[in-house]
C-alpha positions, 0 to 999 in steps of 0.5 A: 566279589563282583570283580572276582566273578567278572575275572572268572568269566573273562578267564572262562571266555578266553579259555573257551575261545582258545579251546574253540581255536584249538579244535578248529586247528585240529580239524584243519590239520586232520583235513589237510592230512586226509587231503594229502593221503587222498592225493598220494593214493590218486597219484600212486593209482594213476602211476600204477595204471599208466605203468600197466598200460605202457608195456602194450603201448595202446594206440587209438585208431579207426578200424572197420569204421569204428573207434578202436584201441590197438595193443601191440603184444607180439606174435602169439596171434590176433585177438578181437575184443568186444564189449557188452551192452552199455559198455565200451572198449575201456571196460575190456582193458584188463583182458586186453592188457593181459592178452597183450602181455601173453604176446597177442596183438589185441584190438578192442573197439566200440560198437555203434551207440556206445563209447566214442562211436558216432553211429546210432544203434538200430531200433530193430532189436527183436530180430536177428536180421536187425540190430544183431546183424548190424553188430555182427557186420561191425565185428567182421569189418573190424576183424578184417581191417585188423587182419590187414593191419597186422598180417595175422593168419588166424584170429580169436574173438573175445566178447562180453554179454551182448557181444557173446552172441555177436562174436559166436555169429561172426565166428561162423562167417570169418576166415581163420577163427582159432578160438572164441572166449565168451564172458557172461554168455547167452547165445542160441547160435552155439551148436554142438560143433560151433564154435569149435573151441569155446571158453565160457566165463561166468561170474559166481553171482550169474546163476542163470548164465552159469546154467547156460554155460554148462548147457553149452559144454554138455552139448559136447560131453559130460563136464562140470565147471572148471573142466575141459571136455570135447573130442575131434577138435571140438572143445568146450570149457565153462569156468566161474570167476569167484565173488563177482557178477555181470560187470565185476567179471571183467576185472576178475583175475580169473577171467583174464587168466582163463581167457589167456590160457584158452588162447595161449600161452598162459600168463599172469593177469593184469590186475587193474581193477583194484587200482581203478577202485582205489583211484576213484574212491580216493578222488571222491574222499578228497572232495571232503577236505577240499570242501572244508578247506576251500569253501567258506562256511555259511548258514545253510538253513535247516531241512524243511518239513518232511511231509512237504518234501515227500509230497513234492517228490511224489507229485513231481514223479507223477508229472515226470511220468506224464511228461515222459510218456508223451515226449517225442524223439530228440536229435534223431535218438530214441528216449532222450526227449522223454528223459529230458522232459521227465527230469525237467517236469520232476524238477519244476513241480518239486521246486514249486511245491517245496518253495525252498529259500534259495539264495546266491552268494560267493560261496555258491559260486565257489562250490559250483566251481569246485564241484565242476572242476573236481567232479568232471575235471578229475573224477570223470576224466579218470573214469574215462581213461581207466574204467569206462567211456565217460566223456561225451563226444560226437552226437553225445555233445548235442544230447548233453546240451539238450539235457542241460536245461532239464537237469539244471532244474532237476539238480537244484530240486534234488539238492533242495529236497535232501538238503540237511536230511539223514541218509534214510530220508534221502533214500526215501525221497529219491525212490519216487523218481526212480519208480517214475522213470521205470513207469515211463519205460513201461508206457513207451515203445522205444528201446530206451535201455533205462532199466540197464543204463539210465537208472543205474547211472542215476543211482551211481550219480547220487552215490558218487556226485551226491556224496560230493555235493552233500559235503559241499552244500553243508558249507555253502548251501544247495543252490550252486552245488545243485546247478553244478550237479545238474550239469554233471548229470547231463554229462553223465547221461549223455556220455554213458547211455547207449544211443538208439536211432529214433523210429 
């Protein structure tokens, strides 16, 4: 009887081992298939985007002292394309490529404090003769150099958001302006006669700006959205790009088609938005099978008490407000000293209260290397080439170095805080630091731009890089992934935040 029981137990154990091995093999094959599919989408997306860019042969150059991209189109005319606040010339590429396809020579450029421009924005944002005048002068300088480059006799101006006010003012001082296209417009420089030919495109979700657009149209004559009104050479048109907001309007086919038709001739929109989204999403998804296939699985420990985690997040956020409110300017720029101290204080206090059991192993080193290689070497470079400026250059490199000590501590603390927790708890634990950064804005006088830039960057950082980090931390623990995340956060903030000169 005992022999039979022993035999049965042995058979059961062997069967369980075989079943476990089969499940492991099935998971491995599933992960390999997911990785292969993701890589196919990445390759197809990059190939398609390169094909769309190839017909215009974009060329980097400097015009009016600003880094610019020249898209050679033909003899339909010269168009100067300007980006909005926290934007870059890469964000305007769908419109630039569409206009080049229509036969225009197109110049897109970076404003001071944005993209690859090495100069800083003036802090004098409240006066028209301050920061706005600097941007108008930059636009005029670029346009005049572009005219000399191409020999064009007429130019048209296209701008988004912040740049709409700038191009309306620049059009009044430039020779030979044929037409203006303002995307997400707000400008009190528009009159009943200036600009003479004005197209205004708004996103469907931009209710207030749609009203502004209609007011500009009705200053010339009665008209609704989608109608062209005017007489005696004064023409106005307000249109709506469906299902998009303030940023998505830039990649809407409606926006590109309407701008091309307004400047003439009409053409099919270059639709790069879906390909960019597919490419970046596939890069994020590929991080999951990469983590399961390349990183050894170790015991990473369970999440600590939720009450202690919430207390650490709250007290850390109070420390962040105190540190940020008392910080001095750094490296000649406003806000970055406060930002570094806020993030660093939050990280130090949060780690001190959490007291996580952090260890370092070969798995941590591998996870950190994979996070940096995939997060910066692939995702960041792809975003920078096709979507928005996302590589620190010039003064941004120094600012990244300044931020790294603080963001390393922040990255480890953030990863230790949320490690092993569900989505709802992760969201709740990260809310206090967002409130803390908002409070720092209220307590300081610098034009920090945190509401429009740093806070969205932090949210997107958690959405993209936090997702990757979570997958890798499940395999190898939070320490290495947290350090790599800190480097990536410094990179992200330095690369994408508008730079204002310190007072």
